C-alpha positions as CSV (number, residue, x, y, z in Angstrom):
1,M,35.0,14.1,8.9
2,R,32.8,13.6,5.8
3,K,34.1,10.1,5.5
4,L,33.3,9.4,9.1
5,F,29.7,10.6,8.6
6,I,29.4,8.3,5.5
7,I,30.7,5.3,7.5
8,I,28.3,6.0,10.4
9,A,25.4,6.3,7.9
10,I,26.3,3.0,6.3
11,I,26.5,1.2,9.7
12,L,23.1,2.6,10.7
13,F,21.6,1.6,7.4
14,C,22.9,-2.0,7.8
15,F,21.5,-2.2,11.4
16,S,18.2,-0.9,10.1
17,C,18.1,-3.5,7.3
18,E,18.9,-6.3,9.7
19,S,16.1,-5.2,12.0
20,I,13.6,-5.0,9.2
21,N,14.6,-8.5,8.0
22,D,14.2,-9.9,11.5
23,D,10.8,-8.4,11.9
24,L,9.7,-9.5,8.4
25,Q,10.6,-13.1,9.1
26,N,8.6,-13.0,12.4
27,Y,5.5,-11.6,10.6
28,L,5.8,-14.2,7.8
29,D,6.0,-17.0,10.4
30,L,2.8,-15.8,12.0
31,L,1.0,-15.5,8.6
32,T,2.1,-19.0,7.7
33,E,0.8,-20.3,11.0
34,Y,-2.6,-18.8,10.3
35,S,-2.8,-19.3,6.6
36,S,-6.0,-21.5,6.7
37,Y,-9.6,-20.4,6.3
38,D,-13.0,-21.9,6.2
39,Y,-14.3,-21.8,2.6
40,E,-17.4,-23.8,3.6
41,E,-18.7,-21.2,5.9
42,V,-22.0,-19.6,4.8
43,N,-23.8,-16.4,5.9
44,N,-25.9,-13.6,4.5
45,I,-23.3,-10.8,4.3
46,E,-23.8,-8.5,1.4
47,F,-21.7,-5.4,0.8
48,I,-23.4,-2.2,-0.4
49,Y,-21.8,0.4,-2.7
50,M,-23.1,3.9,-3.1
51,D,-24.1,4.8,-6.7
52,S,-22.3,7.6,-8.4
53,S,-25.6,9.4,-8.9
54,D,-25.6,10.4,-5.2
55,E,-25.6,14.2,-4.9
56,N,-22.6,14.2,-2.6
57,L,-20.6,12.1,-5.0
58,R,-21.7,14.2,-8.0
59,A,-20.6,17.4,-6.2
60,L,-17.2,15.9,-5.3
61,K,-16.6,14.8,-8.9
62,E,-17.3,18.3,-10.1
63,E,-15.5,20.1,-7.3
64,Y,-12.2,18.3,-8.0
65,N,-12.7,17.8,-11.7
66,L,-12.1,14.1,-11.3
67,E,-12.7,13.3,-15.0
68,T,-9.6,15.3,-15.8
69,I,-7.6,13.8,-13.0
70,A,-8.5,10.3,-14.1
71,G,-7.7,11.0,-17.8
72,E,-9.0,9.5,-21.0
73,G,-7.0,6.2,-20.9
74,D,-8.3,2.7,-20.1
75,E,-9.9,1.8,-16.8
76,L,-6.6,0.8,-15.2
77,S,-4.9,4.1,-16.0
78,R,-7.9,6.0,-14.6
79,I,-7.8,3.9,-11.4
80,M,-4.1,4.6,-11.0
81,N,-4.3,8.3,-11.9
82,L,-6.8,8.9,-9.1
83,M,-4.7,7.0,-6.6
84,L,-1.5,9.0,-7.6
85,W,-3.4,12.3,-7.2
86,V,-4.2,11.5,-3.6
87,N,-0.7,10.4,-3.0
88,E,0.9,13.5,-4.5
89,N,-1.5,16.1,-3.2
90,L,-2.2,15.0,0.4
91,E,0.5,14.3,3.0
92,H,0.5,11.1,5.0
93,D,0.9,11.8,8.8
94,G,0.0,8.8,10.9
95,S,-0.1,10.9,14.1
96,S,-2.5,13.6,13.0
97,E,-6.0,14.2,14.3
98,N,-8.7,13.0,12.0
99,P,-10.9,15.7,10.4
100,Y,-14.6,15.4,11.0
101,P,-16.8,14.6,9.2
102,P,-14.6,12.0,7.5
103,N,-15.4,12.5,3.8
104,A,-13.2,13.5,0.9
105,S,-14.3,17.1,0.6
106,N,-13.7,17.9,4.3
107,I,-10.5,15.9,4.5
108,I,-8.9,17.6,1.5
109,E,-10.1,21.1,2.7
110,T,-8.6,20.5,6.1
111,C,-5.3,19.3,4.8
112,W,-4.9,22.3,2.5
113,N,-6.3,25.0,4.8
114,E,-4.3,23.8,7.8
115,D,-1.2,22.8,5.8
116,R,-1.0,19.3,7.4
117,G,-1.3,15.7,6.7
118,V,-3.8,12.9,7.7
119,N,-3.4,9.3,8.5
120,C,-3.8,6.3,6.1
121,R,-7.5,5.9,6.9
122,M,-8.3,9.4,5.9
123,L,-6.3,9.1,2.7
124,S,-8.1,5.9,1.8
125,I,-11.5,7.5,2.5
126,V,-10.6,10.3,0.1
127,L,-9.6,7.8,-2.6
128,N,-12.7,5.6,-1.9
129,D,-15.0,8.6,-2.4
130,F,-13.1,9.5,-5.6
131,Y,-13.6,6.0,-6.9
132,L,-17.3,5.9,-6.0
133,S,-17.8,9.3,-7.6
134,M,-16.3,7.9,-10.9
135,G,-18.6,4.9,-10.8
136,F,-16.0,2.4,-9.6
137,K,-17.0,-0.1,-6.9
138,S,-14.5,0.2,-4.1
139,R,-13.9,-0.2,-0.4
140,F,-11.3,1.0,2.1
141,V,-10.0,-2.0,4.0
142,T,-8.3,-1.9,7.4
143,C,-5.4,-4.3,7.6
144,E,-4.8,-5.4,11.1
145,P,-2.0,-7.3,12.9
146,Y,-2.3,-10.4,15.0
147,E,-2.9,-8.5,18.3
148,Y,-6.3,-7.5,19.5
149,D,-4.9,-4.3,21.0
150,F,-2.5,-2.6,18.7
151,D,-0.8,0.8,18.2
152,D,-0.5,0.6,14.5
153,C,-2.5,-0.8,11.5
154,H,-2.8,0.2,7.9
155,V,-5.7,1.2,5.6
156,I,-5.7,0.4,1.9
157,N,-8.2,0.6,-0.9
158,I,-9.5,-2.2,-3.1
159,V,-11.2,-1.2,-6.4
160,Y,-13.0,-3.6,-8.7
161,S,-11.7,-3.7,-12.2
162,T,-14.1,-4.8,-14.9
163,Q,-11.1,-4.7,-17.3
164,F,-9.6,-7.6,-15.3
165,D,-12.7,-9.0,-13.6
166,K,-11.1,-8.8,-10.1
167,W,-10.3,-6.6,-7.2
168,I,-7.1,-4.5,-7.4
169,M,-5.2,-3.3,-4.3
170,V,-4.1,0.4,-4.3
171,D,-2.4,2.2,-1.4
172,P,-2.6,6.0,-1.5
173,S,-0.3,6.4,1.5
174,F,2.7,4.9,-0.4
175,A,1.5,4.9,-4.0
176,G,1.6,1.1,-3.6
177,Y,0.3,-1.7,-5.7
178,F,1.5,-5.1,-6.7
179,K,1.8,-7.3,-9.8
180,D,2.8,-10.9,-10.2
181,E,5.5,-12.2,-12.6
182,N,3.0,-12.2,-15.4
183,D,2.3,-8.5,-15.0
184,T,-1.1,-9.2,-13.4
185,F,-2.3,-6.7,-10.8
186,L,-3.0,-8.3,-7.4
187,D,-5.7,-8.0,-4.8
188,L,-4.9,-7.7,-1.1
189,F,-5.6,-11.4,-0.4
190,E,-3.3,-12.5,-3.2
191,V,-0.5,-10.3,-1.7
192,R,-1.0,-12.1,1.6
193,E,-0.8,-15.5,0.0
194,K,2.3,-14.6,-2.1
195,L,4.1,-13.3,1.0
196,I,3.4,-16.6,2.8
197,D,4.5,-18.7,-0.2
198,D,7.5,-16.5,-0.9
199,E,6.4,-16.0,-4.5
200,V,7.3,-13.1,-6.8
201,L,5.9,-9.7,-6.0
202,V,6.5,-6.9,-8.4
203,F,6.3,-3.7,-6.4
204,S,4.8,-0.4,-7.5
205,S,7.1,1.7,-9.7
206,H,5.7,4.7,-7.9
207,L,6.5,3.5,-4.3
208,N,7.2,6.5,-2.0
209,H,6.4,8.1,1.3
210,N,5.5,11.8,1.0
211,G,7.6,12.0,-2.1
212,G,10.7,10.5,-0.4
213,I,12.3,7.0,-0.6
214,Y,10.3,4.1,0.8
215,T,12.1,0.8,0.3
216,E,10.5,-2.4,-1.0
217,Q,11.8,-4.3,2.0
218,A,10.3,-1.9,4.5
219,Y,6.9,-2.0,2.7
220,R,7.0,-5.8,2.5
221,A,7.6,-6.0,6.3
222,Y,4.9,-3.4,7.1
223,L,2.3,-5.3,5.1
224,A,3.4,-8.6,6.5
225,K,2.7,-7.2,9.9
226,N,-0.7,-5.8,9.0
227,L,-2.2,-8.4,6.5
228,F,-3.2,-10.7,9.3
229,R,-6.8,-9.6,9.5
230,F,-9.0,-7.5,7.3
231,S,-12.1,-5.4,8.1
232,C,-14.2,-2.8,6.3
233,P,-17.6,-1.2,6.6
234,I,-20.5,-3.2,5.2
235,E,-21.5,-0.1,3.2
236,S,-19.1,1.8,1.0
237,A,-20.5,5.3,0.9
238,F,-19.7,9.0,1.2
239,N,-19.7,10.1,4.9
240,Y,-20.5,6.5,6.2
241,E,-18.4,6.9,9.3
242,A,-20.1,10.3,10.2
243,Q,-23.2,8.3,11.1
244,P,-24.0,7.6,14.8
245,Y,-21.5,5.1,16.3
246,S,-24.3,2.7,17.1
247,S,-25.4,2.4,13.5
248,L,-22.0,1.6,12.0
249,E,-21.4,-2.0,11.0
250,Y,-18.2,-3.7,9.8
251,I,-17.2,-7.1,8.4
252,E,-13.9,-8.7,9.5
253,L,-12.1,-11.6,7.9
254,I,-10.1,-13.7,10.3
255,P,-8.1,-16.9,9.8
256,L,-9.1,-20.3,11.0
257,N,-8.2,-21.1,14.6
258,Y,-8.0,-17.3,15.5
259,S,-10.5,-16.2,18.1
260,S,-12.5,-13.1,17.3
261,P,-12.5,-10.4,20.0
262,G,-16.3,-10.3,19.7
263,Q,-16.8,-6.5,19.2
264,G,-20.5,-5.6,18.8
265,R,-20.2,-3.6,15.6
266,Y,-18.4,-6.4,13.8
267,I,-19.6,-9.4,11.9
268,Y,-16.8,-12.0,11.7
269,T,-16.2,-14.4,8.8
270,R,-13.6,-17.0,8.2
271,N,-14.5,-17.4,4.5
272,P,-12.4,-15.2,2.1
273,D,-14.9,-15.8,-0.7
274,I,-17.5,-13.9,1.4
275,F,-15.2,-11.0,2.3
276,W,-13.8,-10.5,-1.2
277,A,-17.1,-11.1,-3.0
278,E,-17.3,-9.4,-6.4
279,P,-19.7,-6.4,-6.3
């Protein structure tokens, strides 16, 4: 009987892998079709980053002893330690109700008091507030699929490293990050381009989902689906999305030859240099 269960498990695993591979190829084909952008486009978009001197950020830093969590290592190790703390101490649950107001203090308190998880957006908001509290320039970025109307997307953080003079992608939901073959950490747009070009991607050594196994191939397919468009608030700040709905403003990067849905709160750009501008 045990042998039968093992055989069934192997068969199911093989079918699952085949399905993931089929989905991955479809997503890669779509990314390849829409791989072009307009680098000549000009506009006046300017992202704003809350200073760590803000009283809410200072209180957050003290409440969770972020200096200790970050550690005394170099900038990169501090960035990673903060991400890993969120991954290890908060459960990811994509179907959960979002706490309100959506800020790190309330999200963490809700998770711990109610013994539950939160979705990827809430985890990225926590990490973004942590980074801002520690003086890092960062944003949480919504990664969206091709479809206007979708049931699933993913939210990831980018944090600017002065050590490497570039953005670095970190994903608290899966403890995800990427490096290239030269051991250089990658930003989100570089991950998109390397997926399209089938270049080397070195996956995070910490990759997991709620402490369990999450395969590189599953993560590759999930990101290939969701790295079609990118959007984020124009202001990276504690409690930004607790403001009145009418006052919220977002920037969205879309590929060339892709029609924007024209939502009122969004400013659209086809120039990656504008969206990924250094802080």
